[in-house]
Z-matrix of the N, CA and C atoms (Angstrom, degrees):
N
C 1 1.469
C 2 1.518 1 108.17
N 3 1.285 2 116.70 1 120.78
C 4 1.438 3 120.44 2 -179.90
C 5 1.522 4 109.50 3 -95.33
N 6 1.301 5 115.57 4 96.44
C 7 1.459 6 120.56 5 177.69
C 8 1.507 7 108.68 6 -153.97
N 9 1.318 8 115.18 7 157.44
C 10 1.448 9 118.64 8 177.73
C 11 1.497 10 110.03 9 -121.90
N 12 1.322 11 117.92 10 149.01
C 13 1.454 12 121.94 11 -179.02
C 14 1.508 13 110.65 12 -94.78
N 15 1.379 14 112.77 13 -178.42
C 16 1.437 15 119.00 14 173.52
C 17 1.516 16 115.25 15 75.49
N 18 1.376 17 116.71 16 20.25
C 19 1.447 18 118.76 17 174.80
C 20 1.511 19 113.57 18 78.43
N 21 1.343 20 119.09 19 14.37
C 22 1.455 21 120.48 20 -179.89
C 23 1.497 22 111.56 21 -81.68
N 24 1.324 23 115.64 22 -177.09
C 25 1.443 24 121.51 23 177.82
C 26 1.523 25 109.35 24 -83.41
N 27 1.339 26 115.09 25 114.35
C 28 1.461 27 119.91 26 -172.43
C 29 1.518 28 113.10 27 -86.17
N 30 1.307 29 114.14 28 -177.83
C 31 1.444 30 122.42 29 175.73
C 32 1.506 31 107.69 30 -130.43
N 33 1.318 32 116.73 31 169.35
C 34 1.449 33 119.15 32 179.15
C 35 1.519 34 112.08 33 81.32
N 36 1.309 35 114.68 34 -177.06
C 37 1.471 36 120.41 35 -175.06
C 38 1.513 37 111.71 36 -142.20
N 39 1.329 38 115.31 37 149.75
C 40 1.455 39 120.19 38 174.64
C 41 1.525 40 108.53 39 -138.12
N 42 1.333 41 116.38 40 162.01
C 43 1.456 42 120.05 41 171.46
C 44 1.510 43 108.70 42 -124.02
N 45 1.338 44 115.26 43 156.11
C 46 1.458 45 121.97 44 178.96
C 47 1.518 46 108.71 45 -127.37
N 48 1.306 47 115.71 46 125.26
C 49 1.465 48 122.14 47 171.96
C 50 1.525 49 107.56 48 -101.73
N 51 1.325 50 116.49 49 135.63
C 52 1.448 51 119.81 50 178.13
C 53 1.507 52 113.92 51 81.80
N 54 1.323 53 118.20 52 33.36
C 55 1.458 54 122.43 53 -177.56
C 56 1.528 55 112.73 54 -72.03
N 57 1.329 56 117.33 55 -11.57
C 58 1.469 57 119.12 56 -178.62
C 59 1.526 58 112.00 57 -84.93
N 60 1.318 59 118.14 58 -15.38
C 61 1.457 60 121.41 59 179.07
C 62 1.528 61 111.98 60 -80.67
N 63 1.328 62 115.82 61 173.30
C 64 1.468 63 120.75 62 -175.66
C 65 1.534 64 111.69 63 -61.22
N 66 1.321 65 116.69 64 -46.61
C 67 1.471 66 119.27 65 -179.73
C 68 1.528 67 110.53 66 -69.93
N 69 1.327 68 116.55 67 -41.01
C 70 1.461 69 119.81 68 178.66
C 71 1.518 70 112.59 69 -61.83
N 72 1.324 71 117.03 70 -38.24
C 73 1.468 72 120.13 71 177.10
C 74 1.526 73 111.11 72 -64.87
N 75 1.337 74 115.27 73 -42.35
C 76 1.473 75 119.24 74 178.30
C 77 1.516 76 110.80 75 -64.35
N 78 1.325 77 117.04 76 -39.24
C 79 1.458 78 121.65 77 178.64
C 80 1.528 79 110.79 78 -63.68
N 81 1.316 80 116.44 79 -44.52
C 82 1.472 81 120.02 80 179.91
C 83 1.525 82 110.52 81 -61.99
N 84 1.327 83 117.10 82 -41.82
C 85 1.469 84 120.01 83 177.80
C 86 1.521 85 110.40 84 -60.63
N 87 1.320 86 116.55 85 -41.83
C 88 1.474 87 120.76 86 179.95
C 89 1.510 88 111.32 87 -65.08
N 90 1.314 89 117.41 88 -42.91
C 91 1.462 90 121.37 89 -179.85
C 92 1.530 91 111.32 90 -65.02
N 93 1.318 92 116.26 91 -41.97
C 94 1.467 93 119.42 92 -178.96
C 95 1.526 94 111.23 93 -70.86
N 96 1.325 95 116.01 94 -38.36
C 97 1.481 96 119.23 95 -179.39
C 98 1.516 97 111.68 96 -66.33
N 99 1.317 98 117.63 97 -37.61
C 100 1.473 99 121.35 98 -176.36
C 101 1.524 100 112.80 99 -85.04
N 102 1.329 101 117.72 100 -24.27
C 103 1.460 102 119.53 101 -179.43
C 104 1.521 103 112.05 102 62.32
N 105 1.328 104 116.25 103 39.91
C 106 1.483 105 120.53 104 -175.92
C 107 1.518 106 112.98 105 -75.84
N 108 1.332 107 115.83 106 -25.37
C 109 1.452 108 120.17 107 -177.75
C 110 1.541 109 109.15 108 -124.04
N 111 1.313 110 115.13 109 145.67
C 112 1.461 111 119.46 110 176.31
C 113 1.521 112 110.44 111 -70.22
N 114 1.326 113 115.95 112 -27.36
C 115 1.466 114 119.60 113 -178.08
C 116 1.523 115 110.05 114 -143.36
N 117 1.329 116 115.02 115 132.83
C 118 1.463 117 122.11 116 174.74
C 119 1.512 118 107.81 117 -120.77
N 120 1.309 119 117.21 118 125.51
C 121 1.465 120 122.46 119 -179.73
C 122 1.527 121 109.91 120 -109.57
N 123 1.304 122 116.27 121 124.44
C 124 1.465 123 121.15 122 175.17
C 125 1.519 124 107.64 123 -95.00
N 126 1.322 125 115.91 124 123.34
C 127 1.460 126 121.33 125 179.11
C 128 1.524 127 107.41 126 -111.21
N 129 1.319 128 116.35 127 117.27
C 130 1.464 129 119.68 128 -176.41
C 131 1.520 130 112.81 129 -158.32
N 132 1.306 131 115.31 130 178.39
C 133 1.475 132 120.24 131 -177.50
C 134 1.533 133 112.43 132 -83.49
N 135 1.328 134 116.59 133 -9.97
C 136 1.471 135 119.23 134 177.39
C 137 1.525 136 108.78 135 -153.52
N 138 1.330 137 116.20 136 160.20
C 139 1.449 138 121.21 137 176.92
C 140 1.525 139 109.80 138 -77.94
N 141 1.325 140 115.21 139 145.34
C 142 1.460 141 121.26 140 179.59
C 143 1.523 142 109.98 141 -105.52
N 144 1.319 143 116.51 142 149.78
C 145 1.449 144 121.40 143 174.85
C 146 1.521 145 108.24 144 -85.34
N 147 1.307 146 117.18 145 114.69
C 148 1.448 147 121.94 146 -175.08
C 149 1.517 148 110.97 147 -113.55
N 150 1.321 149 115.78 148 141.97
C 151 1.468 150 120.66 149 176.19
C 152 1.531 151 109.10 150 -67.18
N 153 1.307 152 116.60 151 144.74
C 154 1.457 153 121.24 152 178.10
C 155 1.522 154 109.74 153 -70.69
N 156 1.312 155 116.61 154 125.66
C 157 1.452 156 121.43 155 176.75
C 158 1.520 157 109.06 156 -139.09
N 159 1.328 158 115.91 157 145.45
C 160 1.459 159 119.58 158 176.50
C 161 1.530 160 108.96 159 -83.30
N 162 1.305 161 116.31 160 162.83
C 163 1.454 162 119.79 161 175.84
C 164 1.527 163 111.06 162 102.47
N 165 1.328 164 116.41 163 -118.20
C 166 1.449 165 122.51 164 -173.12
C 167 1.519 166 111.75 165 -57.75
N 168 1.314 167 116.13 166 128.79
C 169 1.455 168 121.56 167 176.01
C 170 1.519 169 109.33 168 -80.11
N 171 1.316 170 116.15 169 126.72
C 172 1.466 171 121.83 170 179.11
C 173 1.511 172 108.88 171 -111.67
N 174 1.323 173 116.38 172 121.76
C 175 1.447 174 121.96 173 176.08
C 176 1.530 175 108.58 174 -107.97
N 177 1.311 176 116.48 175 152.49
C 178 1.455 177 120.48 176 177.15
C 179 1.518 178 110.17 177 -126.59
N 180 1.312 179 114.86 178 132.37
C 181 1.461 180 121.18 179 178.56
C 182 1.528 181 107.96 180 -123.54
N 183 1.314 182 116.37 181 122.85
C 184 1.463 183 121.18 182 179.56
C 185 1.523 184 109.19 183 -92.80
N 186 1.329 185 116.59 184 128.54
C 187 1.451 186 121.73 185 -177.24
C 188 1.522 187 110.12 186 -128.92
N 189 1.311 188 115.15 187 158.51
C 190 1.456 189 122.87 188 172.29
C 191 1.526 190 107.01 189 -99.91
N 192 1.321 191 117.63 190 107.05
C 193 1.456 192 120.57 191 -174.92
C 194 1.521 193 112.34 192 -65.54
N 195 1.314 194 117.42 193 -20.58
C 196 1.473 195 119.65 194 176.67
C 197 1.523 196 111.02 195 -76.04
N 198 1.327 197 116.68 196 -14.66
C 199 1.468 198 121.67 197 178.62
C 200 1.528 199 108.68 198 -131.86
N 201 1.316 200 114.59 199 46.63
C 202 1.464 201 120.90 200 -171.77
C 203 1.529 202 112.76 201 -63.37
N 204 1.312 203 117.23 202 -30.84
C 205 1.467 204 120.22 203 -179.24
C 206 1.533 205 111.46 204 -61.93
N 207 1.343 206 117.30 205 -20.89
C 208 1.456 207 120.45 206 179.51
C 209 1.548 208 111.89 207 -81.11
N 210 1.323 209 115.98 208 -5.11
C 211 1.467 210 120.68 209 -176.95
C 212 1.533 211 111.99 210 -115.11
N 213 1.303 212 116.25 211 33.47
C 214 1.466 213 120.20 212 -178.23
C 215 1.526 214 112.01 213 -58.07
N 216 1.320 215 117.01 214 -32.54
C 217 1.465 216 120.59 215 -177.92
C 218 1.507 217 112.57 216 -61.69
N 219 1.340 218 117.47 217 -29.65
C 220 1.462 219 120.93 218 -179.44
C 221 1.518 220 111.52 219 -64.99
N 222 1.313 221 117.38 220 -24.70
C 223 1.458 222 122.22 221 -176.35
C 224 1.523 223 112.60 222 -99.17
N 225 1.317 224 116.82 223 3.15
C 226 1.454 225 120.54 224 -173.30
C 227 1.529 226 111.31 225 -88.88
N 228 1.350 227 116.67 226 135.68
C 229 1.456 228 121.32 227 171.24
C 230 1.519 229 115.86 228 87.51
N 231 1.314 230 118.60 229 20.04
C 232 1.455 231 121.52 230 178.68
C 233 1.527 232 110.66 231 -106.52
N 234 1.337 233 115.37 232 139.81
C 235 1.453 234 119.99 233 177.32
C 236 1.525 235 112.68 234 -77.41
N 237 1.341 236 115.32 235 -37.61
C 238 1.453 237 121.45 236 -175.01
C 239 1.523 238 109.47 237 -133.75
N 240 1.330 239 116.15 238 141.91
C 241 1.454 240 121.04 239 174.31
C 242 1.514 241 110.31 240 -119.85
N 243 1.328 242 116.57 241 130.68
C 244 1.456 243 122.23 242 176.32
C 245 1.528 244 108.47 243 -110.64
N 246 1.316 245 117.02 244 130.12
C 247 1.451 246 119.98 245 -178.97
C 248 1.527 247 111.16 246 -122.59
N 249 1.336 248 115.49 247 114.75
C 250 1.458 249 122.37 248 174.55
C 251 1.525 250 109.89 249 -117.42
N 252 1.308 251 116.14 250 19.99
C 253 1.462 252 122.34 251 -174.60
C 254 1.519 253 110.03 252 -68.77
N 255 1.334 254 115.32 253 135.36
C 256 1.468 255 119.09 254 176.43
C 257 1.509 256 112.04 255 177.55
N 258 1.311 257 115.94 256 162.39
C 259 1.456 258 122.08 257 176.17
C 260 1.520 259 107.51 258 -141.57
N 261 1.310 260 117.30 259 -166.61
C 262 1.458 261 121.21 260 178.00
C 263 1.518 262 110.02 261 -126.70
N 264 1.311 263 116.53 262 157.03
C 265 1.452 264 120.83 263 178.62
C 266 1.524 265 110.30 264 -65.14
N 267 1.332 266 116.92 265 -35.81
C 268 1.459 267 120.01 266 -179.20
C 269 1.531 268 111.50 267 -67.01
N 270 1.297 269 117.06 268 -30.99
C 271 1.477 270 121.16 269 -178.55
C 272 1.523 271 111.76 270 -85.43
N 273 1.321 272 118.09 271 -41.41
C 274 1.468 273 120.65 272 -171.70
C 275 1.514 274 113.85 273 -111.71
N 276 1.350 275 117.80 274 -5.05
C 277 1.446 276 120.07 275 -173.65
C 278 1.509 277 111.07 276 78.84
N 279 1.318 278 117.21 277 166.56
C 280 1.464 279 120.83 278 -176.49
C 281 1.529 280 111.90 279 -60.52
N 282 1.331 281 117.09 280 -46.69
C 283 1.472 282 120.03 281 -178.09
C 284 1.515 283 110.66 282 -66.48
N 285 1.330 284 116.78 283 -41.07
C 286 1.460 285 119.97 284 179.59
C 287 1.516 286 111.90 285 -65.59
N 288 1.322 287 116.55 286 -38.44
C 289 1.461 288 120.34 287 177.26
C 290 1.526 289 111.01 288 -61.02
N 291 1.311 290 116.26 289 -46.31
C 292 1.479 291 120.14 290 179.41
C 293 1.521 292 110.95 291 -62.08
N 294 1.337 293 115.50 292 -41.30
C 295 1.464 294 119.75 293 -177.79
C 296 1.529 295 110.89 294 -63.98
N 297 1.335 296 117.35 295 -43.34
C 298 1.462 297 120.54 296 -177.11
C 299 1.522 298 111.48 297 -75.57
N 300 1.319 299 116.67 298 -53.38
C 301 1.471 300 121.07 299 -171.38
C 302 1.526 301 113.85 300 -76.60
N 303 1.319 302 117.35 301 -21.14
C 304 1.459 303 119.03 302 178.00
C 305 1.530 304 112.21 303 -113.07
N 306 1.326 305 116.05 304 -59.39
C 307 1.466 306 119.27 305 -171.13
C 308 1.524 307 112.31 306 -67.89
N 309 1.339 308 117.84 307 -46.78
C 310 1.451 309 120.31 308 179.86
C 311 1.527 310 111.55 309 -62.20
N 312 1.337 311 115.70 310 -44.09
C 313 1.466 312 119.94 311 -178.51
C 314 1.512 313 111.11 312 -64.47
N 315 1.335 314 116.77 313 -44.79
C 316 1.471 315 120.38 314 -179.35
C 317 1.530 316 111.59 315 -63.67
N 318 1.328 317 116.50 316 -41.59
C 319 1.462 318 119.25 317 -179.67
C 320 1.535 319 110.73 318 -69.18
N 321 1.310 320 116.74 319 -38.59
C 322 1.467 321 120.04 320 177.48
C 323 1.515 322 110.43 321 -63.13
N 324 1.329 323 117.80 322 -39.16
C 325 1.466 324 121.74 323 178.33
C 326 1.539 325 110.09 324 -62.53
N 327 1.312 326 116.64 325 -41.84
C 328 1.458 327 120.04 326 179.27
C 329 1.530 328 111.31 327 -63.54
N 330 1.316 329 116.20 328 -43.49
C 331 1.469 330 120.50 329 179.35
C 332 1.528 331 110.66 330 -65.79
N 333 1.337 332 116.38 331 -38.56
C 334 1.461 333 120.53 332 179.06
C 335 1.521 334 110.67 333 -63.25
N 336 1.302 335 116.23 334 -45.47
C 337 1.478 336 120.22 335 -179.47
C 338 1.516 337 109.99 336 -63.38
N 339 1.327 338 117.31 337 -43.38
C 340 1.459 339 120.87 338 178.46
C 341 1.512 340 111.27 339 -63.69
N 342 1.336 341 116.17 340 -28.16
C 343 1.462 342 120.45 341 -178.93
C 344 1.515 343 113.81 342 -87.44
N 345 1.324 344 117.69 343 3.61
C 346 1.472 345 120.83 344 174.70
C 347 1.506 346 115.67 345 103.36
N 348 1.313 347 118.79 346 4.30
C 349 1.465 348 121.62 347 179.58
C 350 1.525 349 110.50 348 -65.76
N 351 1.318 350 117.39 349 131.32
C 352 1.467 351 122.48 350 -177.52
C 353 1.527 352 113.14 351 -96.56
N 354 1.334 353 116.33 352 -33.19
C 355 1.461 354 120.87 353 -173.43
C 356 1.505 355 108.93 354 -130.19
N 357 1.328 356 116.90 355 121.87
C 358 1.462 357 122.13 356 179.98
C 359 1.523 358 108.16 357 -114.43
N 360 1.340 359 115.64 358 125.59
C 361 1.463 360 121.96 359 -177.12
C 362 1.524 361 107.31 360 -117.86
N 363 1.330 362 117.26 361 118.51
C 364 1.449 363 118.97 362 -173.71
C 365 1.529 364 112.88 363 -134.11
N 366 1.336 365 114.94 364 148.45
C 367 1.459 366 121.30 365 176.81
C 368 1.507 367 110.62 366 -85.91
N 369 1.327 368 115.86 367 136.32
C 370 1.444 369 121.92 368 173.09
C 371 1.532 370 106.85 369 -124.71
N 372 1.304 371 118.67 370 -132.74
C 373 1.455 372 121.19 371 -179.96
C 374 1.516 373 110.61 372 -156.60
N 375 1.297 374 115.54 373 147.71
C 376 1.467 375 120.57 374 171.32
C 377 1.522 376 108.32 375 -56.43
N 378 1.325 377 116.14 376 132.83
C 379 1.457 378 119.88 377 178.72
C 380 1.508 379 115.03 378 86.06
N 381 1.335 380 117.97 379 5.37
C 382 1.473 381 120.90 380 179.40
C 383 1.519 382 110.52 381 -55.57
N 384 1.329 383 116.43 382 131.49
C 385 1.470 384 121.12 383 -176.53
C 386 1.522 385 108.18 384 -160.38
N 387 1.315 386 116.47 385 117.11
C 388 1.460 387 120.42 386 -176.59
C 389 1.528 388 112.25 387 -63.26
N 390 1.315 389 118.55 388 -15.04
C 391 1.461 390 122.02 389 -179.89
C 392 1.526 391 112.65 390 -103.17
N 393 1.337 392 117.55 391 5.98
C 394 1.455 393 120.87 392 -178.36
C 395 1.528 394 110.68 393 -65.64
N 396 1.332 395 116.34 394 149.40
C 397 1.469 396 119.93 395 175.98
C 398 1.515 397 110.84 396 -84.46
N 399 1.337 398 116.57 397 -7.39
C 400 1.464 399 120.57 398 176.26
C 401 1.524 400 109.65 399 -91.90
N 402 1.316 401 117.27 400 127.62
C 403 1.456 402 122.51 401 -174.68
C 404 1.533 403 111.67 402 -54.37
N 405 1.314 404 116.84 403 -49.17
C 406 1.471 405 120.35 404 -176.12
C 407 1.524 406 111.41 405 -57.45
N 408 1.302 407 116.52 406 -51.18
C 409 1.467 408 120.62 407 -176.98
C 410 1.539 409 111.22 408 -69.46
N 411 1.322 410 115.68 409 -34.31
C 412 1.468 411 118.90 410 179.04
C 413 1.516 412 110.91 411 -66.73
N 414 1.333 413 117.85 412 -45.16
C 415 1.444 414 121.97 413 179.64
C 416 1.530 415 110.77 414 -62.41
N 417 1.331 416 116.67 415 -41.92
C 418 1.465 417 119.91 416 178.66
C 419 1.532 418 110.19 417 -63.08
N 420 1.316 419 116.85 418 -39.72
C 421 1.455 420 120.00 419 177.74
C 422 1.529 421 111.57 420 -66.01
N 423 1.320 422 116.12 421 -39.28
C 424 1.455 423 120.21 422 179.86
C 425 1.524 424 111.64 423 -66.24
N 426 1.326 425 117.11 424 -41.85
C 427 1.468 426 117.64 425 -178.41
C 428 1.520 427 110.71 426 -72.47
N 429 1.319 428 118.63 427 -31.50
C 430 1.470 429 120.07 428 174.00
C 431 1.514 430 110.27 429 -56.79
N 432 1.332 431 115.86 430 -46.37
C 433 1.474 432 120.57 431 -178.55
C 434 1.530 433 110.88 432 -64.63
N 435 1.323 434 116.87 433 -41.21
C 436 1.457 435 121.35 434 -179.06
C 437 1.534 436 111.26 435 -65.48
N 438 1.328 437 116.62 436 -42.78
C 439 1.463 438 120.44 437 -179.49
C 440 1.520 439 111.00 438 -66.64
N 441 1.320 440 117.06 439 -41.04
C 442 1.458 441 119.99 440 178.36
C 443 1.518 442 111.31 441 -61.98
N 444 1.331 443 116.74 442 -35.14
C 445 1.465 444 120.71 443 -176.83
C 446 1.530 445 112.79 444 -72.29
N 447 1.342 446 117.34 445 -14.03
C 448 1.467 447 120.58 446 -179.46
C 449 1.526 448 111.29 447 -63.54
N 450 1.332 449 116.47 448 -34.92
C 451 1.457 450 119.76 449 175.22
C 452 1.512 451 115.92 450 94.49
N 453 1.323 452 117.76 451 37.60
C 454 1.460 453 121.57 452 174.71
C 455 1.537 454 109.51 453 -66.70
N 456 1.333 455 115.19 454 153.81
C 457 1.453 456 119.09 455 173.26
C 458 1.536 457 110.18 456 -58.93
N 459 1.332 458 115.46 457 -39.42
C 460 1.457 459 121.67 458 174.80
C 461 1.529 460 108.66 459 -139.18
N 462 1.310 461 115.77 460 138.38
C 463 1.448 462 121.57 461 176.47
C 464 1.528 463 106.99 462 -132.95
N 465 1.327 464 116.59 463 120.67
C 466 1.448 465 121.13 464 179.88
C 467 1.523 466 108.86 465 -114.01
N 468 1.324 467 115.65 466 124.19
C 469 1.459 468 122.65 467 -178.65
C 470 1.528 469 108.57 468 -114.57
N 471 1.322 470 115.45 469 121.93
C 472 1.469 471 119.24 470 178.50
C 473 1.521 472 109.17 471 -102.46
N 474 1.328 473 115.79 472 132.10
C 475 1.467 474 122.05 473 -179.77
C 476 1.541 475 110.12 474 -116.15
N 477 1.318 476 117.60 475 76.02
C 478 1.456 477 119.85 476 -179.82
C 479 1.526 478 112.09 477 -72.52
N 480 1.313 479 115.60 478 155.12
C 481 1.462 480 121.23 479 170.40
C 482 1.529 481 106.78 480 -81.30
N 483 1.318 482 118.50 481 -150.96
C 484 1.463 483 120.42 482 -178.93
C 485 1.509 484 110.42 483 -61.66
N 486 1.318 485 116.46 484 128.37
C 487 1.477 486 122.46 485 -178.48
C 488 1.530 487 109.31 486 -81.89
N 489 1.335 488 115.51 487 127.63
C 490 1.453 489 120.83 488 177.41
C 491 1.521 490 108.46 489 -97.06
N 492 1.338 491 116.62 490 118.69
C 493 1.443 492 120.89 491 -177.17
C 494 1.516 493 109.82 492 -160.61
N 495 1.328 494 115.06 493 169.11
C 496 1.451 495 121.56 494 175.08
C 497 1.513 496 108.30 495 -102.17
N 498 1.337 497 117.22 496 110.05
C 499 1.452 498 121.78 497 -179.01
C 500 1.518 499 110.75 498 -83.22
N 501 1.344 500 115.74 499 147.02
C 502 1.453 501 119.90 500 172.01
C 503 1.531 502 110.46 501 -72.89
N 504 1.319 503 115.90 502 -34.59
C 505 1.454 504 120.01 503 177.45
C 506 1.530 505 109.18 504 -96.68
N 507 1.322 506 117.55 505 146.12
C 508 1.449 507 121.96 506 -176.25
C 509 1.525 508 110.36 507 -91.09
N 510 1.323 509 116.21 508 119.55
C 511 1.460 510 121.99 509 176.04
C 512 1.522 511 107.54 510 -118.54
N 513 1.350 512 117.84 511 102.18
C 514 1.466 513 121.47 512 -171.38
C 515 1.521 514 114.28 513 -53.22
N 516 1.323 515 118.60 514 -48.71
C 517 1.454 516 120.96 515 -177.87
C 518 1.519 517 110.85 516 -64.76
N 519 1.357 518 116.80 517 -42.52
C 520 1.450 519 119.79 518 179.51
C 521 1.526 520 110.86 519 -66.42
N 522 1.348 521 115.77 520 -37.88
C 523 1.459 522 119.93 521 178.55
C 524 1.527 523 110.28 522 -60.43
N 525 1.322 524 116.71 523 -44.57
C 526 1.457 525 120.81 524 -179.93
C 527 1.527 526 110.40 525 -65.44
N 528 1.340 527 116.27 526 -44.20
C 529 1.465 528 120.90 527 -179.58
C 530 1.527 529 110.51 528 -60.18
N 531 1.327 530 116.22 529 -45.22
C 532 1.459 531 119.83 530 -178.08
C 533 1.522 532 111.65 531 -63.55
N 534 1.326 533 116.90 532 -39.93
C 535 1.458 534 119.37 533 -178.52
C 536 1.517 535 111.33 534 -69.97
N 537 1.327 536 117.21 535 -36.98
C 538 1.465 537 120.18 536 176.69
C 539 1.530 538 110.10 537 -66.95
N 540 1.331 539 116.25 538 -47.16
C 541 1.450 540 119.60 539 -178.37
C 542 1.512 541 112.05 540 -71.07
N 543 1.327 542 116.68 541 -27.46
C 544 1.459 543 119.57 542 175.41
C 545 1.525 544 110.75 543 -61.87
N 546 1.330 545 115.67 544 -37.49
C 547 1.466 546 119.78 545 177.70
C 548 1.529 547 110.54 546 -72.82
N 549 1.332 548 115.59 547 -42.36
C 550 1.474 549 119.73 548 178.98
C 551 1.526 550 111.59 549 -61.40
N 552 1.347 551 115.58 550 -31.97
C 553 1.480 552 119.98 551 -177.99
C 554 1.517 553 113.12 552 -61.88
N 555 1.344 554 117.52 553 -21.06
C 556 1.447 555 120.30 554 176.33
C 557 1.528 556 110.86 555 -63.72
N 558 1.343 557 116.23 556 -31.85
C 559 1.464 558 121.35 557 -177.11
C 560 1.521 559 112.07 558 -100.67
N 561 1.328 560 117.18 559 -33.35
C 562 1.473 561 122.10 560 179.69
C 563 1.521 562 108.84 561 -130.28
N 564 1.325 563 117.22 562 75.07
C 565 1.473 564 121.68 563 -168.83
C 566 1.511 565 116.19 564 -63.84
N 567 1.329 566 119.15 565 -22.84
C 568 1.469 567 119.25 566 -175.81
C 569 1.523 568 112.70 567 -116.85
N 570 1.310 569 119.03 568 8.77
C 571 1.462 570 120.71 569 -171.57
C 572 1.525 571 114.35 570 -90.01
N 573 1.328 572 117.39 571 -49.14
C 574 1.456 573 119.94 572 -167.38
C 575 1.523 574 115.36 573 -118.45
N 576 1.309 575 117.78 574 -8.06
C 577 1.456 576 118.91 575 -176.14
C 578 1.523 577 109.97 576 -154.23
N 579 1.339 578 114.92 577 170.09
C 580 1.453 579 120.96 578 177.14
C 581 1.529 580 108.78 579 -160.55
N 582 1.336 581 118.56 580 133.84
C 583 1.465 582 120.93 581 177.35
C 584 1.546 583 110.12 582 -67.72
N 585 1.332 584 115.96 583 145.35
C 586 1.457 585 118.64 584 179.69
C 587 1.517 586 111.87 585 -61.95
N 588 1.327 587 116.91 586 -29.11
C 589 1.472 588 119.22 587 178.83
C 590 1.531 589 110.85 588 -64.76
N 591 1.332 590 116.18 589 -36.74
C 592 1.453 591 120.48 590 177.86
C 593 1.508 592 110.74 591 -67.76
N 594 1.319 593 117.12 592 -40.32
C 595 1.472 594 121.28 593 176.98
C 596 1.531 595 110.25 594 -61.14
N 597 1.340 596 116.04 595 -44.63
C 598 1.462 597 119.98 596 -179.88
C 599 1.510 598 111.65 597 -60.27
N 600 1.352 599 116.52 598 -44.99
C 601 1.464 600 120.08 599 179.26
C 602 1.520 601 110.79 600 -63.47
N 603 1.329 602 116.37 601 -37.37
C 604 1.469 603 120.18 602 -179.89
C 605 1.532 604 110.26 603 -66.98
N 606 1.319 605 117.28 604 -37.38
C 607 1.462 606 120.40 605 178.61
C 608 1.526 607 110.25 606 -62.05
N 609 1.319 608 116.32 607 -44.25
C 610 1.458 609 120.53 608 179.28
C 611 1.531 610 110.68 609 -68.12
N 612 1.321 611 116.34 610 -43.69
C 613 1.461 612 120.61 611 -179.32
C 614 1.515 613 111.68 612 -62.00
N 615 1.317 614 117.67 613 -33.40
C 616 1.468 615 120.89 614 -179.99
C 617 1.523 616 111.44 615 -62.83
N 618 1.331 617 116.21 616 -29.32
C 619 1.460 618 121.45 617 178.83
C 620 1.524 619 110.52 618 -75.68
N 621 1.320 620 115.95 619 -39.40
C 622 1.460 621 120.68 620 -173.49
C 623 1.509 622 113.82 621 -79.74
N 624 1.314 623 117.17 622 -23.23
C 625 1.470 624 120.32 623 -177.68
C 626 1.528 625 110.04 624 -93.13
N 627 1.320 626 117.09 625 154.25
C 628 1.470 627 120.96 626 177.99
C 629 1.531 628 110.36 627 -58.74
N 630 1.313 629 116.07 628 141.52
C 631 1.454 630 120.90 629 -178.38
C 632 1.519 631 112.95 630 -69.40
N 633 1.322 632 114.22 631 149.20
C 634 1.453 633 119.77 632 176.51
C 635 1.507 634 112.45 633 -98.50
N 636 1.313 635 116.38 634 23.96
C 637 1.469 636 121.49 635 -177.40
C 638 1.501 637 109.55 636 133.91
N 639 1.317 638 116.32 637 175.91
C 640 1.448 639 121.65 638 -177.61
C 641 1.541 640 110.76 639 -64.68
N 642 1.332 641 115.48 640 -36.42
C 643 1.459 642 121.31 641 177.54
C 644 1.529 643 108.89 642 -124.71
N 645 1.336 644 115.84 643 126.21
C 646 1.466 645 121.60 644 178.69
C 647 1.519 646 108.67 645 -119.04
N 648 1.320 647 116.62 646 128.96
C 649 1.476 648 121.36 647 177.06
C 650 1.517 649 107.82 648 -114.87
N 651 1.330 650 116.14 649 117.47
C 652 1.461 651 121.91 650 -178.16
C 653 1.510 652 109.64 651 -103.25
N 654 1.325 653 117.29 652 112.83
C 655 1.458 654 121.44 653 176.34
C 656 1.527 655 109.23 654 -79.72
N 657 1.316 656 116.99 655 176.53
C 658 1.456 657 121.31 656 -170.59
C 659 1.528 658 113.10 657 -58.27
N 660 1.333 659 117.55 658 -41.95
C 661 1.466 660 119.99 659 -179.57
C 662 1.527 661 110.80 660 -64.05
N 663 1.337 662 115.81 661 -41.59
C 664 1.465 663 120.22 662 179.34
C 665 1.524 664 111.06 663 -66.35
N 666 1.317 665 117.34 664 -33.86
C 667 1.469 666 121.06 665 176.61
C 668 1.520 667 109.85 666 -63.71
N 669 1.337 668 117.05 667 -43.98
C 670 1.452 669 121.02 668 177.06
C 671 1.536 670 111.08 669 -58.54
N 672 1.319 671 115.47 670 -46.66
C 673 1.458 672 120.60 671 -177.15
C 674 1.523 673 110.98 672 -64.95
N 675 1.312 674 116.22 673 -45.42
C 676 1.465 675 119.99 674 -177.46
C 677 1.515 676 111.31 675 -72.49
N 678 1.329 677 115.96 676 -35.00
C 679 1.453 678 120.06 677 -179.14
C 680 1.487 679 115.15 678 -72.57
N 681 1.342 680 117.02 679 -18.18
C 682 1.456 681 120.56 680 179.16
C 683 1.526 682 111.15 681 -95.93
N 684 1.310 683 116.39 682 -17.73
C 685 1.470 684 120.34 683 -176.84
C 686 1.523 685 109.16 684 -81.05
N 687 1.304 686 116.35 685 151.34
C 688 1.466 687 122.50 686 173.53
C 689 1.521 688 108.48 687 -77.09
N 690 1.341 689 118.60 688 115.85
C 691 1.458 690 120.80 689 -177.75
C 692 1.540 691 111.46 690 -58.22
N 693 1.326 692 114.96 691 137.35
C 694 1.472 693 120.73 692 176.40
C 695 1.515 694 108.47 693 -112.51
N 696 1.300 695 116.59 694 146.41
C 697 1.457 696 121.76 695 -178.88
C 698 1.512 697 110.08 696 -64.61
N 699 1.342 698 115.80 697 123.78
C 700 1.465 699 120.41 698 -179.62
C 701 1.507 700 110.97 699 -100.36
N 702 1.288 701 114.68 700 -164.08
C 703 1.470 702 120.67 701 -179.19
C 704 1.504 703 110.42 702 -115.82
């Protein structure tokens, strides 16, 4: 991985899927602030309005996820791929949730690998299990297995607990859950929740630190630890 730490001018290239979501936005801020890559490509269904910043060049490529195979060029030539892509069952329905969180992610991983990507970093969920009777956890477990099978040199899977963030859209149940867990976090800081900023830092740190094997699975406690540490340049 050709990148430098400490906010310098980096080398190499990465892409981000799901940059419009809360975690994706936090990840993009972290990447731009650190200047770890010479080029960051956002791959999404629409262009985002981004604040003007000097340093890291950010490119945007609009794709049709229903015809993702026609956009192979968007995934070509990147050293690292970050995936924060996801939706909810309430927003997309059961079939739409499966299509976005499993099918789109798995196909994007395949295109990234074919395009030369060496390290794929993707968000999953605490409790992910392909045999779970709960749709959400089952789909997360299934996509973990599919992404691992692609054969990246390194694959990092993060399994955060409840994500603490400020949503642009109001979700009453999630709002209540976040406020309750925000209070609980004072007593059990790594057990039930994690701020999206911590997840973003952990995603970046996983790239900079030496790999713990071909496939690395980071549970919530490990995400907290890695997200709070100052990333060191790995090999």
